[in-house]
C-alpha positions as CSV (number, residue, x, y, z in Angstrom):
1,M,-39.6,77.5,17.3
2,S,-37.4,78.5,14.7
3,W,-35.2,76.2,12.2
4,M,-31.9,77.3,14.3
5,E,-33.5,76.3,17.6
6,F,-34.7,73.1,16.5
7,V,-31.3,72.4,15.0
8,L,-29.5,73.4,18.3
9,G,-31.8,71.2,20.0
10,L,-31.0,68.5,17.9
11,L,-27.1,69.1,18.2
12,T,-27.6,69.6,22.1
13,L,-29.5,66.5,21.8
14,I,-26.4,64.4,20.0
15,L,-23.7,66.2,21.5
16,G,-25.0,66.5,25.0
17,T,-26.1,63.1,25.9
18,G,-23.2,61.9,24.2
19,W,-25.2,59.1,21.7
20,L,-22.7,59.7,19.2
21,F,-19.7,58.6,20.9
22,T,-21.8,56.1,22.9
23,W,-22.8,55.0,19.4
24,R,-19.2,54.7,18.0
25,A,-18.1,53.3,21.0
26,H,-21.2,50.5,20.8
27,K,-20.1,50.2,16.8
28,K,-16.2,49.7,17.6
29,K,-17.0,47.6,20.7
30,N,-19.1,45.1,18.2
31,M,-16.5,45.1,15.5
32,G,-14.2,44.0,18.1
33,E,-16.3,41.4,19.1
34,A,-16.8,40.1,15.4
35,V,-13.0,40.4,14.9
36,Q,-12.6,38.0,17.9
37,E,-15.3,35.8,16.6
38,E,-13.9,35.5,13.5
39,A,-10.4,34.8,14.9
40,K,-11.8,32.2,16.6
41,G,-13.3,30.5,13.7
42,W,-10.3,30.8,12.2
43,Q,-8.4,29.4,15.0
44,E,-11.0,26.5,14.9
45,Q,-10.6,25.9,11.3
46,Q,-6.8,26.0,11.5
47,N,-7.3,23.4,14.7
48,T,-9.1,21.2,12.4
49,Y,-6.7,21.3,9.7
50,R,-4.2,20.7,12.1
51,K,-5.8,17.6,13.3
52,T,-6.5,16.5,9.6
53,I,-3.1,16.7,9.0
54,E,-1.9,14.6,12.1
55,D,-4.4,11.9,11.3
56,L,-2.8,11.9,7.5
57,N,0.5,11.7,9.1
58,G,-0.4,8.8,11.4
59,I,-2.5,6.7,8.3
60,C,1.1,7.6,6.4
61,D,2.7,6.2,9.1
62,R,0.9,3.2,9.0
63,I,1.0,2.7,5.5
64,R,4.7,3.0,5.2
65,E,4.7,0.1,8.4
66,D,2.7,-2.1,6.4
67,R,5.0,-1.6,3.2
68,D,8.2,-2.1,4.8
69,R,6.4,-5.3,6.6
70,V,5.3,-6.4,3.4
71,Y,8.7,-5.6,1.9
72,E,10.7,-7.9,4.2
73,E,8.1,-10.4,4.0
74,K,8.4,-10.7,-0.1
75,E,12.5,-10.2,0.6
76,R,12.0,-13.6,2.8
77,Q,10.0,-15.6,0.9
78,R,12.4,-14.4,-2.2
79,K,15.4,-16.1,-0.1
80,E,13.0,-19.0,0.6
81,N,11.9,-19.8,-2.9
82,E,15.7,-19.7,-3.6
83,E,16.7,-22.1,-1.0
84,L,13.4,-24.5,-2.3
85,R,15.0,-24.1,-6.0
86,Q,18.7,-24.8,-4.8
87,N,17.4,-28.0,-2.7
88,Y,15.3,-28.9,-6.1
89,V,18.3,-28.6,-8.3
90,R,20.3,-30.4,-5.7
91,M,17.7,-33.0,-5.2
92,Q,17.4,-33.7,-9.2
93,K,21.4,-34.3,-9.3
94,E,20.9,-36.6,-6.4
95,I,18.0,-38.7,-8.5
96,A,20.4,-38.5,-11.5
97,S,23.0,-39.9,-9.7
98,M,21.2,-42.3,-8.1
99,R,19.8,-43.2,-11.3
100,D,23.3,-43.6,-12.7
101,A,24.5,-46.1,-9.6
102,H,21.4,-48.1,-10.2
103,A,22.1,-48.0,-13.8
104,K,25.4,-49.6,-13.0
105,E,24.0,-52.2,-10.9
106,I,21.2,-53.1,-12.9
107,S,24.0,-53.0,-15.8
108,E,26.3,-55.6,-13.5
109,L,23.4,-57.8,-12.8
110,R,22.5,-58.1,-16.3
111,N,25.9,-59.3,-17.1
112,G,26.2,-61.5,-13.7
113,Q,22.9,-62.7,-14.9
114,A,24.5,-63.6,-18.5
115,R,27.1,-65.0,-17.1
116,L,25.3,-67.4,-14.6
117,G,23.0,-68.6,-18.4
118,A,26.4,-69.4,-20.0
119,K,27.5,-71.3,-17.0
120,L,24.0,-72.8,-16.6
121,S,24.0,-73.6,-20.2
122,T,27.3,-75.8,-19.7
123,I,25.6,-78.1,-16.9
124,P,22.5,-79.4,-18.6
125,P,24.5,-82.6,-20.1
126,F,25.1,-83.5,-16.9
127,L,21.8,-83.5,-15.2
128,C,19.0,-86.2,-15.7
129,G,15.5,-85.7,-14.8
130,R,15.5,-89.5,-13.3
131,V,17.2,-90.2,-10.0
132,G,19.9,-92.7,-10.1
133,C,20.0,-92.8,-13.8
134,L,23.1,-93.3,-15.4
135,G,21.6,-92.5,-19.0
136,R,21.7,-88.6,-18.9
137,V,18.3,-87.5,-20.1
138,K,18.3,-83.6,-20.5
139,V,16.6,-81.6,-18.4
140,T,14.8,-78.4,-19.3
141,L,15.5,-75.7,-16.6
142,D,13.3,-73.0,-17.8
143,S,10.4,-74.6,-16.2
144,N,12.0,-75.5,-13.0
145,L,13.4,-71.8,-12.7
146,E,10.6,-70.1,-11.2
147,E,10.8,-72.9,-8.5
148,L,14.4,-73.0,-7.9
149,N,13.7,-69.0,-7.2
150,A,11.0,-69.8,-4.7
151,Q,13.3,-71.9,-3.0
152,V,16.5,-70.2,-2.9
153,D,16.6,-66.7,-1.1
154,F,18.8,-63.8,-2.1
155,N,21.9,-65.0,0.1
156,G,21.7,-68.1,-2.1
157,D,20.7,-70.1,1.1
158,E,17.8,-72.8,-0.2
159,N,15.1,-72.5,2.6
160,K,13.5,-75.7,4.4
């Protein structure tokens, strides 16, 4: 067998059986499947990214809702605090005016007490500690003042 026959036999085997064409078709088929699998992998990765983005958007929406709720609550508390401050200032003014009014009443009571004390100081020459006495012995009223207060109510009527 010569060298030429060997080459021709080999070429006949390769070309005659279609091995070369089959091999090329098989290679293309495998390349196509590899490209499809790679495309599926990219598609799955893209779906994963899309799902992650959707989850992050949901989280961002919840954070925005919480932020808005906290902002509204903070504004409500600010208004409430402002109302409380206004009430506090108003009550302080009322207390100050009541204090002034009571100060006037106390002042009036002290003036009335001084007038009554002046009137009372004119009465002792006409009092006597002994019943039916015409000698008029001076009576000290300081010791009897507490007893008189216990016997007389605020309207000036004597208790029985």
